[in-house]
C-alpha positions, 0 to 999 in steps of 0.5 A: 810567832813574832810579838809586836809592840804598840809602837811598831803596829796595832796587831800583837803579832806579825801573823795577825798582821799578815792575816789582815793585810790578806784579808784587806787586799782581797777585799780591795781586789774584789771592790776594784773588779765589781761590776757594780755601778760606781758612786761618784766622789762628790756624791759620796763626799756630800752624803759624808758631810751631811752626816758629819753635819747632822752629828754636830748639830746634836 
């Protein structure tokens, strides 16, 4: 186990970093292989903008 400093990584050890990397890569691969309908980029961005604007108005 190799300890990491906060300057090197947000993880405490290389094992934690490698475990997160494996989890994240698997999640991306599942998403890319999914047959679910895709959401257009413009639609996602419009919804994100509505959420941001709603929170700024508070």
